[in-house]
N, C-alpha and C positions, 0 to 999 in steps of 0.2 A: 477884595475886589480888584485892587491894583495888580495883584498877582495874576488874576484871570486876564486882565487887559494886556499885561506884558506877554503872557503865554500866547494870546491870540495874535498879537502883532508879530511875534516871532514865527509862528507856524504858517501864517497866511503868506509869508514871503516865499514859501516852498510849495505853493499849491500846484506848480507845474509838475512836480514829481509825485503828487498825491494820487493814489489809486482812484480812477474814475468811479468805480463802483462804490467806494467808500464815500466819495464826495456826494454822489447821488443819494446814498443812504442818509447822509447828513441833511441834505436839502429836504428829503421826504420827512425826516424827523422834525425839522424846523416848521414846515407848513402843516404838519399833522395830517398826513394824507388820508388816514382813516376817517377823520372828522369831515374832511372835504367830500370824500366819496359818499358818506351817509347823507350829508346835507344836500348833495346834488340829486340824490334820489328823490328827496322830498321836494326840492325845487322843481324838478322835471314834472313830478306828479301835480304840483300846483299849476304849472304851465299847461299841462295836458287837460286838467279838469276845467280850467278857464276856457279852453277851446270847446270842450264838451258842453259847458253850460251856456256859452255864447253862440254856439253853432259855427265856430270857426273851423277852418281846414288847415291841417298841419303844413301842407305844401305851400300855403300862403304865408307861413310864419317861420320858415327855415332860418332866414337871416337873423330874425329876432331871437329864435331859440339858441342859436350859436352864441350870440352876444350875451344872452342871459346866463348860459352855462359858464362861459369863460369869465364873464364879469363877476358872477357869484363866486366861482372858484378862487379867483384872484383876491376878491375882497375878504373871503374867509381865510385864505392863506396869509394875507397881510396881517389880519388880526391875530392869527396863531403865531406868526413870527414875532410880532410885538409882545405877545403874551410871554413867549420864551425869553425875549430880551429882558423884559421887566422882572421875570422870576429867576434870573440867573444867580441870585444870591441864595435862594432856597432850594433850587433844583439839585445841587450836589448832595443834599441830605437824603433825598428820596431815590430808591433803587431804580424806579421806572423812568426817572428823568435825569439821572446822573451822567448819562452818556450823550446828552444833547450837545450840539456844537457850541452852545453858549456856555457850557460847563467845561468841555474838553479843550476849547480854544482852537478847534480845527478850522473854524472860520472866524475872521475878525469880527469883533462886536460892532465896529463901524459899518462893516459890510452888511451884517445882519440887520442893523437898524435901518440902513438904506433900503435893503430888500423889503422890509416890512412896510415902510412908507410908500415906496414905489408901487408895490403890489396892491396896496390898499387904494391908492389914488387911481391906478389904472383900472382896477375893478369897478370903482365908482363911475369913472368916465364911460366905460363900456356899458354899464347898466343904464346910464343916462341916454344912450342911443336907442334903448328899447322904449321906456317911458320914464319921465321924471319921477313919477310915483315909485317905480321899482327902485330907482337909484336912492331916493329918500328913505325908503323902507330898508334898503341894504345898509345905508349909512347909520340908521338907527340901530340895526343889529350889530354893526361894527362898534358903535359907541357903547352899547350895552355890554359887549364882551371885553373890550379893551379898557374902558374907563370905569363903568359901573361895577363890573365883576373883577377884572384883573387888578386895577389900581385902587379900588375903593373897598369892596366888601369881602374879597377873598381872604384877606388876612385879618379881618376885624369881626365879622359876624357869621353866625351859622346859617343865615338866610342867603349866603353867597350862592348856594346851589339854585335857589329860586330866581335870583337876579340873573345868574348866568343862563338860565333857561329862556330868558327873553330873547337872547341872540339866537339860540338854537331853534326857536319857534318861528323865526323870520323867513328862512329860505322858501317854504312853500308859498308864502305870501308874495315874496319877490317874483317867483315864477308866475303866480296868478296876475300880479300887477303888470308884468311885462306884456301880457295879452289884453287884460281888462283892468284899467286903472281905477275904475269906479268901485266903491265898496260893495261887497257881496257877502251874504251870510255864510256861504260855503267856505270862502277864504278864511273867515274868522274861526270856523270850526277846525280847519286844518291847523291854524295857529294854536288853538286850545289843545288839540291832540298832541302836538309837539311840545307845548309848554308843560303839560301834565306828564307826558312820557318821560321827560328828562330827569325829574327828581328821583323817582325810584331807580332809574338807570344809574345815575351818578352816585346815589347813596349806597347802592349795592357795591359799586367800586370803592367807595369810601370805607365801607366795612372791611373789604378785602385788604385795603391799604391803610388801615386805621393807625398802626404803629408808625408808619412813615409820615402820615399827616401830623401826628403828635410830635414827632421828632422835628418836623419843619415848622411847628407852631401855627399850623393852618387850622382854623376852627371849624372843621367839618363836623356835622352833627354827631356821628358816632364817636368821634374823638373827644367831644366836649360833654355830651349828655348820655353816651352809652348806646348799646345796641337795642335796648327795649323800646325807647322812644323813637329810635330810627326806624324800627320795624313798623311801628304804628303809623308814622308819617308816610312810609312807603305804601302801606296798604290803603291809606286814605286817598293818596294820589291815584293809585290804580283804580279804586272804586269810583273816583270822579270821572274816569274814562268811560265807564259803562254806558251812559246814555248818549254820548256824542255821536256814534255811528248812526243813530236813528235820525239825526238831523240831516244826514246825507242819504235819506231813504230813496231819493231819485236815482241813486246808483244801482238799485235793484236788490232783489232778495239774496242773490249769491254773496254780494258784498256784506249785507247785514248779517248773514249767517256766519261767514268767516270772521268778520270783525267781532261779533258777539262771542264766538268760541275763543278767539284770542284774548278778549278781555276777561271772560270767565276763567280761562285757564290761568291767566296771570294773577287774578284775584285769589283763586284757590291756592296757588303756589305761595302767594304772599301770606295768606292766613296760616299756611302750614309752618311758617317760620316761628309762630308762637309755640309750636310743639316740638320743633327740631332742636336738639342739643348742640349740633355742630353749626355755629353761626357762619363760619367761613364757607362751608358746603352750600348752605342755603343762599348766601349772598352770591356765590358763583352761579348757582342755578338761576337766580333772579336776573343776574347780569346777562347771561347767555340768552335767556328767554327774551329779555328786552331787545336785544339785537335782532333776533329772529322776528319778534313782534313788528318792529319797525319795517323791516324788509318786506315781510309778507303783507302787511296792511297796505303799504303804499303801492306795491306792485299790483296787488289786487285791485286797487282803485283804478289803475291804468288798464288792466286786462278787461275788467267788466265794462269799460266804456269804449273799447275798441269798436270800430264800425262793423256792424253786422252781428255783434254779440247780443244774444237775447238771454236775459236772466231775470 
């Protein structure tokens, strides 16, 4: 660890000569831009559906929408940066994380820690200007990711994936609370969809990277208990998604049909894993499908509730 610190201190003194594109790439890796983008989609969907269910008009909420998006992005970025900072001792072992700035030393660890704290605090403050409830929900998601997942369960228990899913389920509820802070069943359904979606998504990735997780001593389910039980867990979670769209029946038939087809397709693909010999190919199919599932489902929620759309 001292070696990493020394390298970091040495390199950061030469940042003026560092290629700007490389620095930008390092920052994008630190904040995990892919995670931010996907979570902002669900956060916007939550915001939009809150307007739909409460009869609000987007033109009256532009300022609040901007605060919600920027605040959520910064809060997630802060959590991701702190996750990278905490995991700097195990990231060199894994191929997909060995080039992070916390490993290469391209950015000082002190700077990275400061970035994580500042981004987190700024995100929380911006969310508090929408509603206090949105800020509190965002803080819970941050705590679940940084403390409950990163610092507590990730290196100890195979339920780390489920614990981490709490944070990923929060963004649509943040979006909703920024408009309507009172409890609503639809917001809870959005939370459940995201919570259940994440386990098969991340377990598919865990199968693909099983050797790396073993090398880093991270107790992901496939690394500890094998692929068979992991497949069963993934199928169970996907099956639990089946009834949830029907609780959003007010979004119309088009949404119910598309959501039903997405769930059925994912379940069929999941069951096919019991018959496929190539675990890695199946895991990759499940992973790619999960990404498309998320995008299509939440974009559909927005499209079918656009003014003037009849479905």
